[in-house]
C-alpha positions in Angstrom: -40.9 -61.0 27.9 -37.4 -59.8 27.0 -37.0 -62.2 23.9 -40.5 -61.0 22.8 -39.5 -57.3 22.9 -36.1 -57.9 21.2 -37.7 -59.9 18.4 -40.4 -57.3 18.0 -37.8 -54.5 17.7 -35.7 -56.4 15.2 -38.7 -57.3 13.1 -39.9 -53.7 13.1 -36.7 -52.6 11.4 -37.0 -55.3 8.8 -40.6 -54.5 8.0 -39.9 -50.8 7.9 -37.0 -51.1 5.4 -39.0 -51.2 2.2 -41.3 -48.5 3.5 -38.4 -46.2 4.1 -36.9 -46.8 0.6 -40.3 -46.5 -1.1 -41.4 -43.4 0.8 -38.0 -41.6 0.2 -38.5 -42.4 -3.5 -42.0 -41.0 -3.4 -40.6 -37.9 -1.6 -38.3 -37.1 -4.5 -41.1 -37.4 -6.9 -43.6 -35.3 -4.9 -41.1 -32.6 -3.9 -40.7 -32.1 -7.7 -44.5 -31.7 -8.1 -45.3 -35.2 -9.4 -47.6 -37.6 -7.4 -46.4 -41.0 -8.5 -49.2 -43.5 -7.8 -47.3 -46.0 -9.9 -45.3 -46.8 -6.7 -47.3 -49.9 -6.0 -46.6 -51.3 -9.5 -42.9 -50.2 -9.3 -42.4 -52.1 -6.0 -44.0 -55.1 -7.6 -41.8 -55.1 -10.7 -38.8 -54.4 -8.5 -39.6 -57.5 -6.5 -40.0 -59.5 -9.7 -36.9 -58.1 -11.5 -34.8 -58.6 -8.3 -35.9 -62.2 -7.9 -35.6 -63.1 -11.6 -32.2 -61.4 -11.9 -30.9 -63.2 -8.9 -32.4 -66.6 -9.9 -31.1 -66.4 -13.5 -27.6 -65.1 -12.7 -27.0 -66.6 -9.3 -26.0 -63.1 -7.9 -28.2 -61.2 -5.5 -26.4 -58.0 -6.3 -27.2 -58.4 -10.0 -30.8 -59.0 -9.0 -30.8 -55.8 -7.0 -29.3 -53.9 -10.0 -32.0 -55.3 -12.2 -34.7 -54.1 -9.8 -33.1 -50.6 -9.7 -33.0 -50.5 -13.5 -36.7 -51.5 -13.8 -37.5 -48.9 -11.2 -35.8 -46.2 -13.2 -37.6 -47.4 -16.3 -40.9 -47.0 -14.4 -39.8 -43.5 -13.3 -38.9 -42.6 -16.9 -42.4 -43.8 -18.1 -44.0 -41.7 -15.5 -41.9 -38.7 -16.6 -43.0 -39.3 -20.2 -46.6 -39.4 -19.3 -46.8 -36.6 -16.7 -43.9 -34.3 -17.4 -43.6 -34.4 -21.2 -47.2 -35.2 -22.3 -49.0 -33.6 -19.3 -51.3 -36.6 -18.7 -53.3 -36.6 -15.5 -51.0 -37.8 -12.7 -53.6 -40.0 -11.0 -54.5 -41.8 -14.3 -50.8 -42.2 -15.2 -49.8 -43.6 -11.9 -52.7 -46.1 -11.6 -52.1 -47.1 -15.2 -48.4 -47.8 -14.5 -49.4 -49.9 -11.4 -51.8 -52.0 -13.5 -49.2 -52.3 -16.3 -46.3 -53.4 -14.1 -48.5 -55.8 -12.1 -49.7 -57.6 -15.3 -46.2 -57.5 -16.8 -44.5 -59.0 -13.8 -47.0 -61.8 -13.4 -46.9 -62.6 -17.1 -43.0 -62.5 -17.2 -42.8 -64.7 -14.1 -44.9 -67.4 -15.8 -42.9 -67.0 -19.0 -39.6 -67.4 -17.2 -40.4 -69.9 -14.4 -43.5 -71.7 -15.7 -46.4 -72.8 -13.4 -44.9 -75.4 -11.1 -46.7 -76.4 -8.0 -43.6 -75.6 -6.0 -42.7 -71.9 -6.5 -39.0 -71.3 -7.1 -36.9 -69.7 -4.3 -33.5 -68.3 -3.8 -31.1 -67.7 -0.9 -31.6 -64.3 0.6 -29.1 -61.6 1.6 -27.3 -62.6 4.9 -27.8 -60.4 7.9 -25.0 -58.5 9.5 -24.7 -57.6 13.2 -22.4 -54.6 13.9 -22.8 -55.0 17.7 -22.0 -58.7 17.7 -23.2 -60.5 20.8 -24.0 -57.5 23.0 -27.2 -57.9 25.0 -30.2 -56.4 23.2 -28.2 -54.4 20.7 -26.7 -57.6 19.1 -29.9 -59.3 18.2 -31.7 -56.1 17.3 -28.9 -54.9 15.0 -28.8 -58.3 13.1 -30.3 -56.8 9.9 -29.8 -57.0 6.2 -27.3 -54.6 4.7 -30.2 -52.9 2.8 -31.7 -52.0 6.1 -28.7 -50.0 7.1 -28.6 -48.5 3.6 -32.2 -47.3 4.0 -31.5 -45.8 7.4 -28.4 -44.0 6.0 -30.5 -42.6 3.1 -32.7 -40.6 5.5 -30.1 -38.0 6.5 -28.6 -38.2 3.0 -31.9 -37.3 1.4 -32.4 -34.5 3.8 -28.9 -33.2 3.0 -29.6 -33.4 -0.8 -32.9 -31.7 -0.6 -31.9 -28.9 1.8 -28.2 -28.4 1.4 -27.4 -28.9 -2.3 -28.3 -26.9 -5.4 -29.9 -30.0 -7.0 -32.2 -30.3 -4.0 -33.1 -26.6 -4.1 -33.9 -27.0 -7.8 -36.2 -30.0 -7.1 -38.1 -28.0 -4.4 -38.3 -25.0 -6.7 -40.0 -26.8 -9.5 -42.3 -28.5 -7.0 -43.4 -25.1 -5.5 -43.4 -22.8 -8.5 -42.3 -24.2 -11.8 -43.0 -20.9 -13.6 -40.6 -19.0 -11.4 -38.1 -21.7 -11.7 -38.3 -21.6 -15.4 -37.9 -17.8 -15.4 -34.8 -18.3 -13.3 -33.3 -20.5 -16.0 -34.0 -23.9 -14.7 -35.1 -26.8 -17.0 -38.4 -27.9 -15.2 -38.8 -30.9 -17.5 -35.3 -32.2 -16.9 -35.4 -31.7 -13.1 -38.7 -33.4 -12.7 -37.5 -36.3 -14.9 -34.4 -36.6 -12.8 -36.4 -36.7 -9.6 -38.7 -39.4 -11.0 -35.7 -41.5 -12.0 -34.2 -41.2 -8.5 -37.6 -42.0 -7.0 -38.1 -45.0 -9.3 -34.7 -46.4 -8.4 -35.5 -46.3 -4.7 -38.9 -47.8 -5.3 -37.3 -50.6 -7.3 -34.9 -51.3 -4.5 -37.7 -51.3 -2.0 -39.4 -54.0 -4.0 -36.2 -56.0 -4.4 -35.8 -56.1 -0.6 -39.0 -58.0 -0.3 -37.9 -60.8 -2.7 -34.1 -60.8 -2.1 -33.9 -60.2 1.7 -37.3 -60.8 3.3 -38.9 -63.7 1.4 -36.4 -65.3 -1.0 -39.3 -65.8 -3.4 -41.8 -63.9 -5.6 -45.6 -64.2 -5.0 -48.7 -62.3 -6.2 -49.2 -60.7 -2.8 -45.6 -59.8 -2.1 -46.1 -56.1 -2.0 -49.4 -56.2 -0.1 -50.3 -52.6 -0.5 -47.0 -51.2 0.8 -47.0 -48.7 -2.1 -50.2 -47.1 -0.9 -48.8 -47.1 2.7 -45.8 -45.1 1.4 -48.2 -42.5 -0.1 -49.9 -42.2 3.3 -46.5 -42.0 5.1 -45.5 -39.0 2.9 -48.5 -37.1 4.2 -47.7 -38.3 7.8 -44.1 -37.1 7.4 -45.4 -33.7 6.0 -43.0 -34.2 3.0 -40.0 -34.1 5.3 -37.3 -36.8 5.0 -36.5 -36.6 8.8 -40.0 -37.7 9.7 -40.2 -40.6 7.2 -38.4 -42.9 9.7 -41.1 -42.5 12.4 -44.0 -43.3 10.1 -42.2 -46.4 8.7 -41.4 -47.6 12.3 -45.0 -47.1 13.3 -46.3 -49.2 10.5 -43.5 -51.7 10.9 -44.0 -52.0 14.6 -47.7 -52.6 14.4 -47.3 -55.1 11.5 -44.7 -57.0 13.5 -46.8 -56.9 16.6 -49.9 -58.4 14.8 -47.8 -61.3 13.5 -46.6 -62.1 17.1 -50.1 -61.7 18.5 -51.3 -64.4 16.1 -48.7 -66.8 17.4 -49.9 -66.2 21.0 -53.3 -67.9 20.2 -55.5 -64.9 21.0 -59.1 -65.5 20.3 -59.5 -62.8 17.8 -60.3 -63.1 14.1 -57.0 -63.2 12.2 -58.5 -60.8 9.6 -58.7 -58.2 12.3 -55.1 -58.6 13.2 -54.0 -58.5 9.6 -55.8 -55.2 9.1 -54.4 -53.7 12.3 -51.3 -52.0 10.7 -53.5 -50.3 8.1 -56.0 -49.2 10.7 -53.3 -47.6 12.8 -51.8 -46.0 9.7 -55.1 -44.4 8.8 -55.6 -43.1 12.4 -52.1 -41.7 12.5 -52.6 -40.1 9.1 -55.9 -38.6 10.3 -54.2 -37.0 13.3 -51.0 -35.9 11.6 -52.6 -34.8 8.4 -54.4 -31.8 9.7 -51.7 -29.2 9.4 -49.7 -30.6 6.5 -48.3 -28.5 3.7 -47.9 -30.2 0.4 -45.7 -28.8 -2.4 -47.7 -26.0 -4.1 -47.5 -27.4 -7.6 -48.2 -31.0 -6.7 -50.5 -32.6 -9.3 -50.2 -29.6 -11.6 -48.8 -30.2 -15.1 -46.4 -27.6 -16.4 -46.6 -26.1 -19.9 -43.9 -23.7 -20.9 -45.4 -20.7 -22.7 
């Protein structure tokens, strides 16, 4: 029983890592008043760019950098459509998701061809700060990006609530007219928030290909972008609560994988859907008293 629990806890942290990064990226966007439904596509292109960059250069870090750059490009495109042109945020985000999905699949075939054996790379090695200590040692054996994601949670809270830049982001997300009257550049601040959010989303996608799988496949993201959208509501747009939502989904996802290995006489489709069912239930319970940024989904036009 003990190895089962240790393995479950360690896997929970691994599965939660891209959710933490993606949700924090979405948090920056939505706190500035922009709902970025392009997150699913941004994760996808981040996974592709990270894998392609690492495979072509032989460096996982250059692959990670490529994923971050593509994530920022995605954020910049979202800013162009929603901040500068004032296009509907739902349409813009879904359009970006479709675009990046098609672009990544086409570019993958262009670069790697269509071999029967898909290409693969060596993944990031795990580190274990607690060494061979009982329980803590195996559980703490994680990729460096996992620790980076965990450290980003208090850092994001500090940026949003203890810095002038964070105050500006929250101001344009709540009342862009008042922020503009106070001398803030609403367009620039929203664009910066989308760039930061895109970078984190690209990093989340890169974790899947560079740390978790070591490969790039069509189903690599598996709806994690939409889960991040749900986790934002679950967290009530608070960085400190993002961790609990990500751990909830990660724990259930890890549990269903282990339940399948136990040979339970249940349809595997039911086990696969279990994390999403739990997420919906948690969202239903936690989403009753949420308070979204007042100007979320509202385009701003300076008069």
